[in-house]
C-alpha positions as CSV (number, residue, x, y, z in Angstrom):
1,M,153.2,-227.3,-33.3
2,S,151.0,-229.9,-33.2
3,S,147.9,-230.1,-30.7
4,E,146.5,-233.3,-29.5
5,T,143.1,-234.0,-29.1
6,P,142.0,-235.5,-25.7
7,T,140.5,-239.2,-26.0
8,Y,137.5,-238.0,-24.5
9,K,136.5,-235.3,-27.0
10,R,137.8,-237.7,-30.2
11,A,135.1,-239.8,-28.5
12,A,132.7,-237.3,-27.5
13,D,129.9,-238.7,-29.9
14,Q,130.3,-242.8,-28.3
15,I,130.3,-242.0,-25.0
16,A,127.2,-240.0,-25.4
17,D,125.3,-242.8,-25.9
18,Y,126.6,-244.5,-22.9
19,V,125.9,-241.6,-20.2
20,R,123.5,-243.1,-17.8
21,P,120.9,-241.1,-16.7
22,L,120.9,-241.4,-12.5
23,W,117.6,-240.9,-10.1
24,H,117.1,-241.6,-6.6
25,G,117.3,-245.0,-5.9
26,A,119.5,-245.8,-9.1
27,P,122.4,-248.3,-8.8
28,I,125.7,-247.4,-8.7
29,P,128.2,-248.9,-11.0
30,A,131.8,-250.6,-9.7
31,F,134.8,-248.8,-10.6
32,D,138.5,-249.8,-10.8
33,V,140.9,-246.6,-11.2
34,K,143.7,-245.8,-9.5
35,D,143.7,-242.0,-7.2
36,E,146.3,-239.3,-7.7
37,I,149.3,-240.9,-6.1
38,G,148.6,-244.5,-8.2
39,R,146.9,-246.5,-5.5
40,P,144.3,-249.0,-7.0
41,L,140.9,-248.1,-5.6
42,R,138.0,-250.2,-6.2
43,F,134.0,-250.1,-5.5
44,T,134.3,-253.4,-3.9
45,D,137.5,-252.7,-1.2
46,D,136.6,-253.0,2.1
47,Y,136.8,-249.6,3.3
48,L,134.6,-248.4,0.7
49,C,131.8,-251.6,0.7
50,G,128.6,-250.9,3.2
51,S,129.2,-247.6,4.1
52,T,127.6,-244.2,2.5
53,M,129.7,-242.3,0.1
54,V,129.6,-238.8,-1.2
55,L,130.9,-239.0,-5.1
56,L,132.7,-235.7,-6.2
57,L,132.7,-235.0,-9.9
58,L,134.7,-232.5,-10.9
59,N,134.1,-231.9,-14.6
60,T,135.3,-228.3,-14.8
61,A,138.3,-226.1,-15.8
62,N,137.0,-224.0,-13.0
63,E,140.3,-223.9,-10.4
64,E,138.3,-221.7,-7.8
65,R,135.1,-223.7,-8.3
66,I,137.3,-227.0,-7.7
67,Q,139.2,-225.5,-4.8
68,H,135.8,-224.3,-3.1
69,L,134.4,-227.8,-3.3
70,L,137.6,-229.9,-2.0
71,S,138.0,-227.0,0.9
72,V,134.1,-227.2,1.8
73,F,134.2,-231.0,2.1
74,A,137.8,-230.8,3.7
75,Q,136.5,-228.7,6.5
76,K,133.3,-231.0,7.6
77,A,136.1,-234.2,7.1
78,K,136.1,-235.0,11.1
79,A,131.7,-234.9,11.0
80,L,131.6,-237.2,8.0
81,E,134.2,-239.7,9.1
82,A,132.7,-239.9,12.1
83,S,128.9,-240.4,10.3
84,K,131.4,-243.0,8.6
85,I,131.4,-240.7,5.2
86,T,133.7,-241.6,2.7
87,V,134.3,-238.9,-0.3
88,V,135.8,-239.8,-3.6
89,A,136.5,-236.7,-5.9
90,F,136.8,-237.5,-9.8
91,S,138.8,-235.3,-11.4
92,A,138.3,-234.5,-15.7
93,D,142.1,-233.3,-15.1
94,A,144.0,-236.0,-16.3
95,S,147.3,-234.5,-14.1
96,A,147.7,-236.8,-11.2
97,A,150.2,-234.0,-10.0
98,R,147.8,-231.1,-10.6
99,N,145.1,-233.1,-8.7
100,L,147.4,-234.0,-5.8
101,D,148.4,-230.5,-5.4
102,R,144.7,-229.4,-5.0
103,K,144.4,-232.1,-2.8
104,Q,146.7,-230.9,-0.3
105,T,146.0,-226.9,-0.9
106,A,142.3,-227.7,0.2
107,G,143.1,-230.2,2.7
108,F,141.2,-232.9,1.0
109,V,141.7,-236.1,2.8
110,W,139.7,-238.4,0.2
111,P,141.2,-239.9,-2.6
112,M,140.9,-238.2,-5.6
113,P,141.0,-239.9,-9.2
114,A,141.4,-238.7,-12.4
115,D,138.8,-239.5,-15.2
116,A,141.0,-239.3,-18.3
117,T,138.5,-241.1,-20.7
118,G,135.2,-239.6,-18.8
119,Q,133.8,-243.1,-18.6
120,Q,133.5,-242.5,-15.0
121,F,131.7,-239.5,-15.5
122,A,129.5,-241.3,-18.0
123,A,128.7,-244.0,-15.8
124,L,127.6,-241.6,-13.3
125,G,125.3,-239.2,-15.8
126,L,127.8,-236.7,-16.6
127,H,129.3,-236.2,-20.1
128,K,132.7,-235.0,-19.6
129,G,133.3,-231.6,-21.3
130,S,129.5,-231.5,-21.5
131,G,129.2,-227.8,-20.2
132,A,127.8,-229.2,-16.8
133,T,130.4,-228.6,-14.5
134,D,129.9,-230.5,-10.9
135,R,127.8,-233.2,-10.0
136,I,127.5,-234.4,-5.8
137,I,126.5,-237.7,-5.5
138,W,125.3,-239.2,-2.2
139,I,125.1,-242.9,-1.9
140,T,123.6,-245.4,0.3
141,P,125.5,-248.3,1.9
142,R,123.4,-250.4,-0.7
143,R,124.7,-248.7,-3.2
144,T,122.4,-246.6,-4.9
145,V,121.6,-243.1,-5.1
146,H,120.1,-241.0,-2.1
147,A,120.6,-237.8,-3.7
148,R,121.8,-236.1,-6.4
149,Y,123.3,-232.5,-6.7
150,D,124.5,-230.5,-10.2
151,E,125.8,-227.0,-10.5
152,A,123.6,-225.8,-12.3
153,S,120.4,-226.5,-10.3
154,A,121.8,-226.5,-7.1
155,P,125.3,-223.9,-6.7
156,D,124.9,-223.7,-2.9
157,A,124.2,-227.6,-2.1
158,V,127.8,-228.2,-0.2
């Protein structure tokens, strides 16, 4: 039985060169991805432009941790929506079916695109599969980093 090596593992050394550092005020790069049910999701979409956003980078295979983060944000959905804050959760898991199941289990109402190649993670300062597990990025309406929380440095930030 042959085993296939995931694309991001085969390209890990090359991707490492593109991992961008993030700091307060850093510009957020545009993205153009598909969500968990195949709908296009672009950084320039009307409902994403000009409002505060939270990006969740779920770079972990720890199902309990993923469910915890999605559930915490799901519980705060009304308050976040009342404040016109949109959340997008990028998953390192390429399985749209698993990501859809995770969303439904947690009651998470926002898009959950997969980042199978690690491109979005690298553009947002996190090397997929690097050991760093999660990142929460608060983005201003001007598309710059307001704050960043990594699991290792702030496990209870949520």
